[in-house]
N, C-alpha and C positions, 0 to 999 in steps of 0.2 A: 534080271528084271529091268524092264524099260523105265526111262524117266517118267513116262506117262503113268505106268502102273504104280510106281513109287508115289507119285503125286496123288493119285486117287486113294491110295491107302491112307496117306496123311489127311487128305480131305475127309475121308470116311471117319477117321478118328475125331477130327474137329467137329463134324456134325453130330456124331454120337455123344461126344462130351457135352455138347450143348443140350441135347435131349435128356441126358442123365440128370440135368438140373430140374427136370419135370416142369418145363415152362408153359405147357399147353393149357389153354383155358377150355375145359370140357364143355361141349354143347349140351343143352338140355336133352335128356333121354337119348344118350349116345347109343343105347342098345337098339334104338329104332332107326338109326342113321346108317346109310351106306358110307363106307370109308374107302378112299382111293389114294394112291400115291404113285409118284414116278421114282423109281429106284436108281441110286447111284451105281449099283453093282452092274446092272445090265441095261439101264436106260428104259426098262419096261414100264409101261403104264398099267398099273394094276387096279382094277375096279372090283366091285361086288364083294368087298371085304366087310366084315362085321365083328364088332368087339363088344362084349357085354359090359366091360368095365375099362376104365382108363389104364389100369395096371396091365391088362392084357395087350392093349395097344402099345404101351411103352415096351413091353417085352418083345413085341414083334419088330418094332423099328430099331431096337438096340441089339437084337440078336439075329434077325433074318434079313430084312431089307432096310437100307439106309435111305430115308426120303430126301430127295431133292425138292419135292413139293408134296404137301400133305393136305388132304381135303376131307370134308364130310358133306353129306347131302343136305340141301335146304329142306328136303322132304323127310317126313316120317313114314316108315313102312312097317307092315306087320312082319315081314321077313326080308330084311334089307340085303341079305347075301344071295337071295334067289336070282336066277336068270331064266328067261329074259326079263326085261324091266316090268312087263305086264304081270309077272308072277310074284312081284315083291309085295303087292297088296298096299297100294298107296293110301295113306291116312290123311295127309295134308302137307302143305308146303309153306314155309316162311316166304316173305316177299323180298326179293333181292334186286338192288339197283347197282349198276356198275358205271363208274365215271373214270375215264382214262385221261391222263394229262396230254397225250399226243394229239388230241383233237384241236388244241389251241394253235393259233398262228405262231410260228417260230418254235413249235414244240414237236413237230412231226418229222424233222430231218433225221437221216441215218447215214452212217458210214457202212460200206460193204467191204469185207476183207476176205481175200483168198489166202488162207494161212499158209498152206504148202508152198504157194507161189510168192509169199511175202509181198503181196500187193494190196493196197488200200484204194478204194474208189469212193467218190462222192455220189455217184449214181449206180444203181444196181446193174451189174453186168449179166449177160445171159447165163454165163457159166464161168468156171475157173479153168485156166489152161490145164491144170493137173486133173481136172474132172471134178464133178460135184458142184454143190451150190455154195455161194459165198456166205459167210456169217454176216448177219445184220447187227450193227451196233447202234442202237437208238441214241440220240443226242439230247434226251430230255434233261433239262436243268432242274435244280431244286425250286427255282421260281415257278416253273411249270407245275410242279407238284403242289405248290401253295395255291395256285390258281384253281387246280382241281379240288382242293379242300374247300375253297370258298363256294364252289358249286355244290359240293356235298352238304355243306351247312345250309345252303339255300334250299336244297332238296329236302333235308330233314325238316326245315321249318314249314315247307309246303305240306308235307305229309302229316305233320302234327297240327298245324293251325287250320289248314283248309280241309283236310280229310279226317281229322280227329283221331289219328293213330297215337298211341302212347308209348309203346316199347319200340323206339326207333334209335338205332345206334350206327355210328360211323366207324369204319375200320380202314386203316392204311393197309394196302395190299402187299407191302413189302417191296414194291418195285416202282410203279409209275402211276398209281391211281388209288381209288378209294371204293369201298363197297358200303352201301347203305342197306341195313337189314331191318325189316319190320317183323316183329315176332308176336304181335297181337294175335290172340286166339281167333279174332274175326277174319284174319286174312288166310288162315290155313286152308279153308275149303274153297277159296277162289279158283275158278278155272282159268285157262290161258286167255280166253277172250276178255274176261273181267280184268285180268292183270294188264292186258293190252290197253284197255280203256284208262286205267290208272297211269300207265306209261304215257299215253297220249296227253293226258291232262297235265302232267308235270313238265312235259316237253313242248306243250302247245302245238302238237302235231294233229292234223285232221281237225283243226279248230273251225267251228262254224262261226266265222267272224261276224257276219251280219246279225246273227242271233245273240251272240255274247256281247258285242259292241255295236248296238244299233246307233244310227246317227240321226241328227236333226239339223235342219237348215237354219243357220244364223247369218243374216245379211248375205245371202247367196253362197255361203260356205257350209258344206257338210261337216259337222263336228260330232265327236263321240261325247255322250252326255253321262255324267256321274252325279249321283245324289250325295247327300251328306254322309250317309252310312252305306258302305259297300262290303261285300264279302268275297272270299276266294280270289280268283284271278283278277276280277275287276278291282278289288281292294288293292292288290299288289300293283296293278298298273296305275291306279290313282295315286298311291303313295309315291311311286317312282316319279310320276309327273310332277308331284308337289316338290320333291327333292330337286328336280331339275329346273324348277321355276317356270314351267310351261303350262301349269294348270290355270285356266282362265275362268273367272266368275262370269256367269251369264244368267239371264232370266228366261224361264220357260213356263208359260201359262201362269205368270205371277209367282212363280216359285224360283228361289235361288238355286242354281245348279252350277256344276263345274264341267268344263269342256276342254278337249284337246282336239287337234286336227287329226285326220286319218294318217297323214305322213308321220306325225309325232307318235301316234299309236304304233305304227310299224317299226319305228326306231326304238321304242321302249320294250316291246314284246320280248326280244331276245334276252334282255337283261333280267327279266322276271321269270323266265322259263329255264329249264335245265336240260341240256342234251345228254341223253343216256343211250346205252345199248339196249334196245327194246327186246331183243332176242333173249337176253339174260333174264329180264323181268318176267317174260312170258313162260319161261322154261320151268316146268313143274318138278324136274329132277336135277336142277342145277347143283353143281358141286361148288363149295365155297372153302376158302383156305382156313385151316385151324388158326384161331387167334393164339399168338405166341409161337407159331411155326416159322421156319426159315423159308423165305422165298429165294431159291437158289438160282434165280436169274440175276440176283443182285448181292445176295448175302445179308440182306436186311430182314428184320422180323416183321411179322404181321401184328399190328397193335390196334387196340381200340383207342379212338381219339376222344378222350373224356374232357380235355381242356384245350380248346381250339387255339386260344392265344398262346399257350405254352408250346403247342405243336408248331405254330407259325415261327417261333424263335429257334426251332431245331435246325440242325443241318443233317445231312444224310448219315453222318457218323454217329449222331445221337440215336439212330434207329438200328445201329449194328450192335449185336450182343458180344462182339469181340473187340479186344483191345490188346495192343502189343505190336510186335514187328515180325514180319514174315519175308523171307528171301524167295524170290521167284526167278525163273528163267523164261524170259519172253520168247514167243514163237514168231514174232513179227517186229519189223521196224515201224514204230508209230510214235513220233514226237507229238506230244500234246494230246494224248488220248483223253477224251472227255469222260469224267465220272461225275454225273450230276452237276456239271458246271466246273468242277475241279479239273486240273490238267496233270497228266502223268506221262513222263517220257519213257518209252520202251525201245530197246535195241535188241534185235534178234540175237539170242544166245549169250547176251551179256547180263549176268546176274545183277539184280537190283533189290535192295531192301526197302520195303514200303510199310506204312502203317497197315495193320492187319485188315482193316476195313477195305482199303484200296486193293491190297494184294488179293484178297478173296474175290473181290468184284472182278478183277482181271482174269483170275483163274477160272471162275465160273462162266465167264464169257467165252472161254476156250482160247484165250490169247496167251496163256503162260502155264507153266507147270510150277508146282511148289518145289523149291530146292531144300529149304530148311526153315525151321521155326526158331527164332531167337527168343521170343517171349510171347505168350498168348494167354490172355485171361478171358474167361467166359462169364458174361453177365446175363443171367436168364431174365 
């Protein structure tokens, strides 16, 4: 048996031991959801699965296919296992938003690695000498993750305060971003175009600026006018201008108003809007990760963010359900491999013992095999 096969057997046992703790948070009406997964055994992406109860799902992932990634549909269906999609009988879909940390300045860089050739590149090569495509290793730091959470909180506030939704939750994806889910009954029947309009609103895209922010001339200068009481986007802009100390008092037809210049408006808008992946929000059949599942791009778990200040104090190791030591055999020379801002030294073929969180991250990235487990605890 090859070292790779041995490593995969150990990895399978680690993942299954985690799911034996039954860590998954079941979605409402799971019997109406499509279930999907990517399996460790063959790398296959399996869709159109359906389970009437969580017990049956656990039986499947513990005995048949070990999930590297585990999903359920945002949509509810009459027959979720039917194919093609049109045969499922769509009932309605929750509203999903996706915020990734790699959109921020300094958070989008990657390394590219040709593992067989033992070569690391700062820029993506066309191909590896040995053939095939290089592995991409993102350099997202934990500070980038925190920036994404700040936007997720801002988005939640917009959805609740401006649009009146009530059941709005934030979830860490287990890798480098956050999902914001609206489960109000009112959103279930929204079509793709209606979801696009909501996405446009929260991101300030396709904004009719002249209509939303009309100007008046004050001493030969065109300025945006605000009244004492504002709502929605105008309220957010006015509040931000007040915080920045640029909100000026003026008089318009004997009424006291507040104004900012057009240049100031353009500077403020990005700070009160949220950049999202609109395709995700418009998709009526979008798959979303099970809360409590492992994201095997990183080895971290998907969690609901119920206490933002507490999450801000976390490190990536706080989001790993594993604790202990694992010995790995690196497949490449990589001094200072970044793991959410932490640095790990790898030497090809030279065994190294790492904290379980770091070892699993490196193995799941395809840069090492598991050699042995010294100690490993599972925290569901």
